[in-house]
N, C-alpha and C positions, 0 to 999 in steps of 0.2 A: 746886110748892111745895118749897122746900129747907129741910131742918132739920139743924142741927148737933147733935151729942151734948151740947155744952156750952152753946151760946148761940144762940137762934133769930135773933139780930140779925146773926150772921156772914153774909157774902155767899155767893153760890152757889159751890160747890166751893172753899171757903177752904183754908187750909193744913191744917186739921184734917180728919179723916175726916167726910165729909158723907153724908147719906142723902137721896136724891131719892124723894119719896113723894107719892102723891095718887090721884086717880081718873082713869080713862081719858076720861071725859066732859070733864074740865078740861084735860087734857094728853094728846094722842093718842099712839098707839103710834109713829107715824113721828117725832113730835117727841122722844120719849124716846130712840129709837135714834139719831137725829141728834145729840142733845146728848151722849150717851155716846161716840159715835164721834168727834165733833169735839174733845171734850175728852180723847180717848184714855184713858179711864178703865178700870180693871180692877175687877171685882166681879160680883155676882150680882143680876140683875133678877128679882124674883118678881112675877108677875102672877096675879091671882085673879079669877075670876068665880063665878057661883053653882054651876058644876059642875066647874070645872077649875082647876088650879094649874100654871103653866108657869114654869120657871126657865131663864133665859137667862144663860149664863156669858160674860162679856166679859173679854178680856185686851188691854190697850192699845188699846181702842176696837174690837176685832174680836170677833166671835162665835166661840167655840170649842166650845160645847156647848149643847144645848137639851133639857130634860127636861119631860115632861108627865105629870101624875098620871092622865090618862085618854087616853093615846095609843091610837088605834084599832088593833085587832088586826092589820089589814092593813099598818099602818105600823111594826110591830115589826121590828127589823133582820132576824131570821131569816126572817120571812114575806116581806119585800121580796126577800131573796136567793132564797128558794124560788120566788116568783112569777116572777122573772126567769130561772129555770132555772140559776142559778149553783150551787145546792146541791140535793141531793135531800131528800125527806122523811125518809129514814133518817139522813142526815147531820145534819139539823136536830134530830131526836129525840135522836141521840147527843150532840150539843152541849148540848142543853137538860138532859139527864140529868147531864152533866158539870158544867154550870153550877150545878145544884141541889146537887151534892156539894161543889164548890170555891168557889162564890160569885164566880167570875171573870166578867169581861165576855164576852158571847157572841161578839163580834167577835174578841177575843183567842183564845178557844177555837177558833173556826173557822180562824183563820190559823195558829195554833201546833200544833194537835192533830188536827183532824178532816179538813180539806180543804186543798188547795194554793191557798188564796185569798190573793192578794197584797195588800199594804197599800194600793196605789193603787186597786185594784178595791174593796176594803172602804171606802176613803175616799170613793169616789163614792157608795156607798149610804148612808154616814153623812151625807154632805152632802144627799142627797135627803131623808133622814129629818129632818135639822135644818131644811131649808127648809120642809118641810111643817108642821112644828111651829110655826115662826115665822110662816108665812103664815096659819095658823089664827087667830093673834092679830089680824090685820087685819080679821077678821069680827066681832070683839067690839064690842058697842055699849056695854057697861058693864063695870065691874070696877075693881079697885084695882091699884096697882103700888107697889113699893118697891125701890130700888136701894141696895145696901149695898156701899161700896167695900171691897175686900179682895183679897188675892193670889189669883190664879187660875192653875192650871197651864196649860201649852200644850196645844193640841188633841192628842188621842191617837188611836191606831188608824188612822193614815193620813189623818185629816181635816185639811185645811188650814183655818186661821182665815179667816173671811169678814169683810171690812170692813163695818161697820154701814151705811155709805152704799151699798154694793153690794146689800144686802138691800132697800133702799128702791127 
């Protein structure tokens, strides 16, 4: 279902900013990603079910960020790096304390201040985290989605944008 801010009779993805909105039962996750990817749209896709809200940031049809309100603890970036032996518990604790004080992103703190973690290595773990967040969506049986076109910055912290079709 497509809705325009000004007129519901406008066609899909008209010249005005359009919102793609509906239920996952009516229009599946793969269909949503495919449409956004093929149309090379930029914006934020917000998906909600009874327990989670996931925000997928698209830039020109590619996924550049995925956020979850209920990301499992083991999928937090610091815990991924700790589990892989890339950082120590002490380094993670130091970075988390600094994050609390500065409100900077944990990846930025780890690469800039705490350990010699390269942007490429960090990007690999960010991609794993992003993939896990997106793949969880494919398990959803119900929920709602809304895509709002807007400018989205490029991927940060060494993460390369992932074409929507590649996720499928």
